[in-house]
C-alpha positions in Angstrom: -78.4 90.2 200.5 -77.4 93.5 198.9 -79.4 95.7 196.5 -77.4 94.5 193.4 -78.1 90.8 194.5 -81.9 91.6 194.6 -81.7 93.4 191.3 -79.7 90.5 189.8 -82.2 88.0 191.2 -85.1 90.0 189.8 -83.5 90.3 186.4 -82.8 86.5 186.4 -86.5 85.8 187.1 -87.5 88.1 184.3 -85.3 86.4 181.8 -86.3 82.9 183.0 -90.0 84.1 182.7 -89.3 85.3 179.1 -87.6 82.0 178.2 -90.6 80.1 179.5 -93.2 82.3 177.7 -91.1 81.9 174.5 -90.9 78.1 174.9 -94.7 78.1 175.6 -95.2 80.2 172.4 -93.2 77.8 170.3 -95.1 74.9 171.8 -98.5 76.5 170.9 -97.4 77.5 167.5 -96.3 73.9 166.8 -99.3 72.5 168.1 -101.5 74.9 166.1 -99.5 74.1 162.9 -100.0 70.4 163.4 -103.6 70.9 164.1 -104.2 72.9 161.0 -102.2 70.5 158.9 -104.3 67.6 160.3 -107.6 69.3 159.5 -106.3 69.9 155.9 -105.3 66.4 155.6 -108.7 65.2 156.9 -110.5 67.5 154.6 -108.7 66.5 151.6 -109.0 62.9 152.4 -112.7 63.2 153.0 -113.1 64.9 149.7 -110.7 63.2 147.4 -109.8 59.9 149.2 -110.5 56.3 148.0 -113.8 56.5 150.0 -114.3 60.0 149.8 -117.1 62.4 148.5 -115.9 62.4 144.8 -115.9 58.6 144.9 -119.3 58.5 146.7 -120.9 60.8 143.9 -119.3 58.7 141.1 -120.7 55.4 142.7 -124.1 57.0 143.3 -124.3 58.1 139.6 -123.3 54.6 138.6 -126.0 53.0 140.7 -128.6 55.2 139.5 -127.6 54.5 135.9 -127.6 50.8 136.5 -131.0 51.0 138.3 -132.4 52.8 135.1 -130.9 50.1 132.9 -132.5 47.4 135.2 -135.9 48.9 134.9 -135.6 49.1 131.2 -134.4 45.3 131.1 -137.3 44.4 133.3 -139.8 46.0 131.1 -138.3 44.3 128.1 -138.2 41.0 129.8 -141.9 41.5 130.9 -143.0 42.1 127.3 -141.1 39.1 126.1 -142.9 36.9 128.8 -146.2 38.2 127.6 -145.3 37.4 123.9 -144.3 33.9 125.1 -147.6 33.3 127.0 -149.6 34.5 123.9 -147.6 32.2 121.6 -148.0 29.2 123.8 -151.8 29.8 124.1 -152.5 30.4 120.4 -151.3 27.8 117.8 -152.0 30.0 115.0 -149.5 32.4 116.3 -146.9 29.8 116.3 -147.6 29.0 112.7 -147.3 32.7 111.7 -144.1 33.0 113.6 -142.8 29.9 111.8 -143.8 31.3 108.5 -142.0 34.6 109.1 -138.7 32.5 109.5 -139.4 30.5 106.4 -140.7 27.3 107.7 -143.4 25.3 105.8 -145.8 22.6 106.6 -145.3 19.0 105.3 -146.5 18.8 101.7 -146.5 22.6 101.1 -144.5 24.0 98.0 -142.8 27.3 98.3 -142.5 29.3 95.1 -139.8 32.0 94.9 -139.8 34.5 92.2 -136.8 36.5 90.9 -137.4 40.3 90.6 -136.2 41.1 87.1 -135.8 44.9 87.8 
């Protein structure tokens, strides 16, 4: 092997090494790009997706609002049940309520007066 052949072989090895390094750099660049894009996609999906953070916060707010409404309705139901119990135990309360709605006993006369003002 002559000196020129050795130099040529050394030059070819350097060229091949540079080609491999460039190929590796491209591969790493592509891999990093896909990694970054995938991370961005996951972040956006976790925040804005169908089951993301924004949807979770909306559902939590709705749940809290409905829970508060349920408490109000439970209190209202409780007061109505208490009123029913009182009316069932006291016949005079039944009569009072009936008269509020315009009912009368048998044989009673109701007089209605017109206001001339």
